[in-house]
C-alpha positions in Angstrom: 7.7 -24.3 13.3 4.5 -24.2 15.2 4.1 -21.7 18.0 4.1 -23.8 21.1 1.4 -21.6 22.7 -0.9 -22.5 19.9 -0.9 -26.1 21.2 -1.6 -25.2 24.9 -5.1 -24.8 26.1 -6.1 -23.7 29.6 -9.3 -25.1 31.1 -10.8 -23.4 34.2 -12.6 -25.8 36.5 -14.8 -24.7 39.4 -13.4 -26.0 42.6 -16.7 -27.9 43.3 -19.5 -29.2 41.2 -18.1 -28.7 37.7 -19.9 -30.5 34.8 -17.9 -33.7 34.3 -19.4 -34.5 30.9 -18.5 -31.1 29.4 -15.0 -31.4 30.8 -14.4 -34.9 29.6 -15.7 -34.4 26.1 -13.8 -31.1 25.6 -10.6 -32.4 27.1 -10.7 -35.6 25.0 -11.3 -33.6 21.8 -8.4 -31.2 22.5 -6.1 -34.1 23.2 -7.2 -35.9 20.0 -6.3 -32.7 18.1 -2.8 -33.0 19.6 -3.2 -30.1 22.0 -1.8 -29.8 25.5 -4.4 -29.3 28.1 -3.7 -27.6 31.5 -6.2 -27.3 34.3 -6.5 -24.2 36.5 -8.7 -23.4 39.4 -8.7 -20.9 42.3 -6.9 -23.3 44.5 -4.0 -25.5 43.6 -5.5 -28.8 44.6 -8.2 -31.1 43.6 -11.5 -30.0 41.9 -14.6 -32.1 42.4 -17.1 -32.8 39.7 -20.8 -32.9 40.3 -20.8 -36.7 40.2 -17.6 -37.2 42.2 -14.9 -37.0 39.5 -11.6 -35.6 41.0 -9.3 -33.5 38.8 -6.0 -32.1 40.1 -5.4 -28.6 38.8 -2.0 -27.8 37.3 -1.9 -24.2 38.4 -3.7 -21.7 40.5 -5.4 -19.1 38.3 -3.5 -16.5 40.3 -0.3 -17.7 38.5 -1.6 -17.9 34.9 0.5 -16.3 32.2 -1.7 -15.6 29.2 1.2 -15.8 26.8 1.6 -19.5 27.5 -1.8 -20.5 26.1 -3.9 -20.3 22.9 -7.2 -20.3 24.7 -9.0 -20.1 28.0 -12.0 -22.5 28.4 -14.5 -22.2 31.3 -16.3 -25.4 32.1 -19.8 -25.0 33.5 -21.9 -26.9 36.1 -23.6 -25.6 39.2 -20.2 -24.8 40.7 -19.5 -22.2 38.0 -22.1 -19.9 39.5 -19.7 -19.3 42.4 -17.4 -17.5 40.0 -19.8 -15.2 38.3 -18.5 -12.2 40.3 -14.9 -13.4 40.9 -12.7 -10.4 40.2 -9.5 -12.5 39.9 -11.1 -14.7 37.2 -12.5 -11.6 35.5 -9.0 -10.2 35.2 -7.6 -13.4 33.6 -10.6 -13.5 31.2 -9.9 -9.9 30.2 -6.2 -10.6 29.7 -7.0 -13.5 27.3 -9.6 -11.4 25.5 -7.4 -8.4 25.2 -4.5 -10.5 23.8 -7.0 -11.7 21.1 -6.8 -15.3 22.4 -9.9 -17.6 22.2 -12.1 -17.2 25.3 -14.7 -19.9 25.6 -17.4 -20.7 28.1 -20.1 -23.4 28.3 -23.3 -24.0 30.4 -23.6 -21.4 33.1 -20.1 -20.1 32.8 -20.8 -17.6 29.9 -22.4 -15.5 32.7 -18.8 -15.1 34.1 -17.7 -13.7 30.7 -20.6 -11.3 30.8 -19.8 -10.1 34.3 -16.1 -9.7 33.2 -17.3 -7.3 30.6 -16.2 -9.1 27.5 -19.6 -9.9 26.0 -20.7 -6.3 25.4 -21.8 -5.9 21.8 -21.4 -9.6 21.2 -23.8 -12.5 20.6 -23.7 -15.3 23.1 -25.5 -18.3 24.5 -25.6 -20.2 27.8 -27.8 -22.9 29.4 -31.5 -21.9 29.2 -32.0 -21.6 32.9 -29.5 -18.7 33.0 -30.4 -16.9 29.8 -32.1 -14.1 31.7 -28.7 -13.3 33.3 -27.3 -12.6 29.8 -30.4 -10.8 28.6 -30.5 -8.6 31.8 -26.8 -7.8 31.3 -27.6 -6.4 27.9 -26.0 -9.2 26.0 -27.4 -10.3 22.6 -28.6 -13.8 23.7 -28.9 -16.4 21.0 -31.0 -19.5 21.4 -28.4 -21.7 19.8 -26.1 -24.6 20.8 -22.9 -22.8 20.1 -22.2 -19.1 19.3 -18.9 -17.7 18.0 -18.5 -13.9 17.9 -15.0 -12.7 17.3 -12.6 -14.5 19.7 -15.4 -15.6 22.0 -17.1 -19.0 21.9 -20.2 -19.8 24.1 -22.3 -22.9 24.3 -25.5 -24.0 26.0 -24.7 -27.4 27.7 -23.0 -30.7 27.6 -24.9 -31.9 24.5 -23.0 -29.2 22.6 -19.6 -29.9 24.2 -18.0 -31.5 21.1 -19.3 -28.8 18.7 -18.0 -26.2 21.3 -14.6 -27.8 21.3 -14.5 -27.9 17.5 -15.3 -24.2 17.4 -12.5 -23.4 19.9 -10.0 -25.5 17.8 -11.1 -23.7 14.6 -10.5 -20.3 16.3 -7.0 -21.2 17.3 -5.7 -22.5 14.0 
């Protein structure tokens, strides 16, 4: 029997200005693979995408139980910058990482992983406009679409969202 947590994926959305294309492509691919997708944010209400999409979060990230999920995926967009130094989100990221779960971030959200301290001694990528954030944090920045290093997946932008989702699915097999 399959472990039910292997089929549950948690997507973190910034409260405002998340990248709708990344979210839609990744969520659609996970659902196509038969996975359950849950949305979390820092308030238990509606998240707004950069082009007006509204997504209701299923749970506040203050209530996340790492044991219920196979992976944590952070969606990017200009709103993700507001979470780079969010200690509560950093704690959740560390819990997933320490539990050897897949931790994934796309666009500008890999900076949050760096600031949470889980990218030390790892290769990673992010969108090109934020690459100096990774480099200045001492992270081994790779100029690639998707980078997998251990249980961490990072990607540069929405054009890589499908490849990113495939990498996350591969890690959680």
